[in-house]
C-alpha positions in Angstrom: 17.8 -25.8 159.7 17.4 -29.5 160.7 17.7 -30.4 164.3 19.0 -33.9 163.7 20.7 -35.6 160.8 18.0 -38.2 160.6 15.4 -35.4 160.0 17.4 -34.3 156.9 17.7 -37.9 155.6 14.0 -38.6 156.2 12.9 -35.4 154.4 15.4 -36.0 151.5 14.2 -39.6 151.1 10.5 -38.7 151.0 10.7 -35.6 149.0 10.2 -37.4 145.7 6.8 -38.5 144.3 7.7 -41.5 142.2 10.3 -43.3 140.1 10.4 -40.7 137.4 11.2 -37.8 139.8 14.2 -39.8 141.1 15.7 -40.3 137.7 19.0 -38.6 137.1 18.3 -38.5 133.4 15.1 -36.5 133.7 16.8 -33.2 132.7 18.5 -34.9 129.8 15.3 -36.4 128.5 13.7 -33.0 128.8 16.5 -31.4 126.8 16.2 -34.1 124.1 12.5 -33.4 123.9 13.2 -29.6 123.5 15.8 -30.4 120.9 13.4 -32.4 118.8 10.8 -29.6 119.2 13.4 -27.1 118.0 14.2 -29.2 115.0 10.5 -29.4 114.1 10.1 -25.6 114.5 13.3 -25.2 112.5 11.7 -27.1 109.6 8.8 -24.6 109.6 11.2 -21.7 109.8 13.1 -23.1 106.8 9.9 -23.3 104.8 9.1 -19.7 105.7 12.6 -18.6 104.6 12.1 -20.4 101.3 8.9 -18.5 100.7 10.7 -15.2 101.6 13.3 -15.9 99.0 10.6 -16.5 96.4 9.3 -12.9 97.0 6.9 -13.3 99.9 7.2 -10.2 102.1 6.5 -10.2 105.8 7.2 -7.9 108.8 8.3 -10.8 111.0 11.5 -10.6 113.2 12.8 -13.7 111.4 12.8 -11.9 108.1 14.5 -8.9 109.6 17.2 -11.3 110.9 17.4 -12.9 107.5 18.0 -9.6 105.8 20.8 -8.6 108.2 22.7 -11.8 108.9 21.5 -14.1 106.1 20.5 -17.7 106.1 23.8 -19.0 107.3 23.7 -16.6 110.3 20.3 -17.9 111.3 21.5 -21.5 111.0 24.5 -20.7 113.2 22.3 -19.1 115.9 19.8 -21.9 115.7 22.5 -24.5 116.0 24.0 -22.7 119.0 20.7 -22.8 120.7 20.3 -26.5 120.1 23.8 -27.2 121.3 23.1 -25.1 124.4 20.0 -27.2 125.2 22.0 -30.4 124.9 24.8 -29.1 127.1 22.3 -28.0 129.8 20.9 -31.5 129.8 24.3 -33.1 130.1 25.3 -30.7 132.9 22.1 -31.6 134.8 22.9 -35.3 134.6 26.4 -34.7 135.9 25.0 -32.5 138.7 22.5 -35.2 139.7 25.1 -38.0 139.6 27.3 -36.0 142.0 24.4 -35.6 144.4 23.4 -39.3 144.1 26.9 -40.5 144.8 27.3 -38.4 148.0 
C-alpha cells in the first residue's frame, strides 16, 4: 500500500487532529460516560417498575420482561450490560497501549 516506510510513518503521525484523539484513554472515558448514562436511565426504569408494582399497567417491553423474568432478572441483565461496557473500555485501552508501544 505504501511505497516507502517513511510514507507510512508520515501518514500515521499526521492522521490525528489534536491531543484528545491521541489519548489511549478515549475509549475508556467514553465507556464511563455510557455507564453513567445507563445508571441514570436505570434509575428511571426503577421508578417505572415501582409504578408497575403499584398497579400501573402499560404495554411496554420493559413490563413484559418484568412479568416473565422478574425484577432480579432485569437487574442481572442490566448489570451485565454495564459490565460489558466497562470491559469494552478496558479492552480498548489495552489495544491502544499495544499500538502505542510498537
